[in-house]
C-alpha positions as CSV (number, residue, x, y, z in Angstrom):
1,M,36.8,0.0,-9.5
2,D,35.6,2.8,-7.2
3,P,34.9,1.5,-3.6
4,E,32.1,4.0,-3.3
5,I,30.1,2.4,-6.1
6,I,28.2,-0.8,-6.0
7,E,28.3,-2.5,-9.5
8,H,26.5,-5.4,-11.0
9,D,27.0,-7.0,-14.4
10,G,23.9,-7.4,-16.5
11,V,22.4,-7.8,-20.0
12,V,20.4,-5.1,-21.8
13,E,16.8,-6.3,-21.8
14,S,15.4,-3.4,-23.8
15,V,16.1,0.2,-25.0
16,D,13.6,3.0,-25.1
17,K,14.0,6.7,-25.7
18,G,16.4,7.8,-22.9
19,V,16.1,4.6,-20.9
20,V,17.9,1.3,-20.8
21,R,16.4,-1.6,-19.0
22,V,19.1,-4.0,-17.7
23,K,18.5,-7.5,-16.3
24,I,20.8,-8.3,-13.4
25,T,21.0,-11.4,-11.2
26,S,21.0,-10.5,-7.6
27,R,22.5,-13.1,-5.3
28,S,22.3,-13.6,-1.6
29,A,25.5,-13.6,0.5
30,C,26.0,-17.3,-0.1
31,G,25.4,-17.0,-3.8
32,A,29.1,-16.7,-4.5
33,C,30.0,-19.7,-2.2
34,K,31.7,-22.6,-3.9
35,A,29.6,-25.1,-1.8
36,R,26.2,-23.5,-2.9
37,Q,25.4,-26.4,-5.4
38,A,25.6,-29.0,-2.7
39,C,24.0,-26.8,0.0
40,G,21.0,-25.7,-2.0
41,M,20.6,-22.6,0.1
42,A,22.0,-20.2,-2.6
43,E,19.4,-17.7,-3.6
44,A,19.5,-15.8,-6.8
45,Q,16.8,-13.4,-8.3
46,E,16.7,-11.7,-11.6
47,K,15.8,-8.0,-11.4
48,I,15.3,-5.3,-14.0
49,V,17.1,-2.0,-13.4
50,V,15.8,1.0,-15.3
51,V,18.7,3.3,-16.1
52,P,17.9,6.7,-17.5
53,T,20.7,7.9,-19.9
54,S,21.1,10.3,-22.7
55,E,23.2,7.7,-24.5
56,A,20.5,5.0,-24.6
57,A,20.6,4.8,-28.4
58,G,24.2,3.4,-28.2
59,Y,23.0,0.2,-26.4
60,C,21.3,-2.8,-28.0
61,C,19.4,-5.8,-26.6
62,G,21.6,-8.6,-25.4
63,E,24.6,-6.4,-24.8
64,A,26.7,-7.0,-21.7
65,V,26.8,-3.9,-19.4
66,R,27.8,-2.9,-15.9
67,V,25.3,-1.0,-13.8
68,G,26.5,1.0,-10.8
69,V,25.0,3.0,-8.0
70,R,26.7,5.0,-5.2
71,R,26.9,3.3,-1.8
72,K,25.5,6.5,-0.3
73,A,22.3,6.1,-2.4
74,G,22.0,2.5,-1.2
75,R,22.2,3.6,2.4
76,I,19.6,6.3,1.8
77,A,17.3,3.7,0.3
78,V,17.7,1.3,3.2
79,L,17.2,4.2,5.7
80,L,14.0,5.3,4.0
81,A,12.6,1.8,3.6
82,Y,13.4,0.3,7.0
83,G,14.7,2.9,9.4
84,G,11.9,5.4,8.7
85,A,9.2,2.8,9.0
86,L,10.7,1.6,12.3
87,V,10.8,5.1,13.7
88,V,7.2,5.8,12.6
89,L,6.0,2.5,14.1
90,L,7.6,3.0,17.5
91,A,6.6,6.7,17.7
92,A,2.9,5.8,16.9
93,L,2.9,2.9,19.4
94,I,4.4,5.0,22.2
95,L,2.2,8.0,21.4
96,A,-1.0,5.8,21.4
97,T,-0.3,3.7,24.4
98,I,1.7,5.8,26.8
99,V,0.7,9.4,26.0
100,C,-2.9,8.8,25.0
101,G,-3.5,5.8,27.3
102,A,-5.0,3.6,24.6
103,S,-5.1,-0.2,25.0
104,D,-2.4,-2.4,23.5
105,G,-4.7,-3.4,20.7
106,V,-5.5,0.2,19.7
107,G,-1.8,1.1,19.9
108,L,-1.0,-1.8,17.6
109,V,-3.6,-0.7,15.1
110,A,-2.5,2.9,15.3
111,A,1.2,1.9,14.8
112,L,0.4,-0.4,11.8
113,A,-1.8,2.3,10.2
114,S,1.0,4.8,10.7
115,V,3.4,2.6,8.8
116,V,0.9,2.1,6.0
117,L,0.6,5.9,5.8
118,Y,4.4,6.2,5.8
119,Y,4.8,3.9,2.9
120,L,1.9,5.6,1.1
121,L,3.8,8.9,1.4
122,L,7.0,7.3,0.1
123,W,5.0,6.1,-2.9
124,V,3.5,9.5,-3.5
125,F,6.9,11.2,-3.4
126,R,8.7,8.4,-5.3
127,R,9.5,10.6,-8.3
128,R,11.4,13.0,-6.0
129,I,13.2,10.2,-4.2
130,E,14.0,8.5,-7.5
131,H,16.2,11.5,-8.5
132,T,18.4,11.0,-5.4
133,I,19.3,7.4,-6.5
134,Q,21.0,7.6,-9.9
135,F,22.4,4.6,-11.8
136,T,25.3,4.6,-14.2
137,I,25.8,2.2,-17.1
138,T,28.9,1.2,-19.0
139,K,29.6,-1.3,-21.7
140,I,31.8,-4.3,-20.7
């Protein structure tokens, strides 16, 4: 197991031309704790991961697989989703209130509008970003 790859076991949900959809169960940090049944705080969510692969025809529904992604890709995703939004928010707030002399309310609206614009731009360029985060799939 490569320490630079994050892997999750899952089950093939569906297979299309060149694409395998895998259902994985994502657990919170306490999801693997032995006391989670008594605690009731364990959180698990099912997610569908779309894995483009030229070998999609070799997989069938219900098959157990392992999906992996490089840690670097995960860091980039977190940086884009949270770090970029924080930088845009703070920059817009500082620009509106300190540089332009706007009131706190106007600065708040400008900062929130800037974050909305940032996420809209991420959505517009999602296809380009999508190619930097590549999943791998292997049979178990």
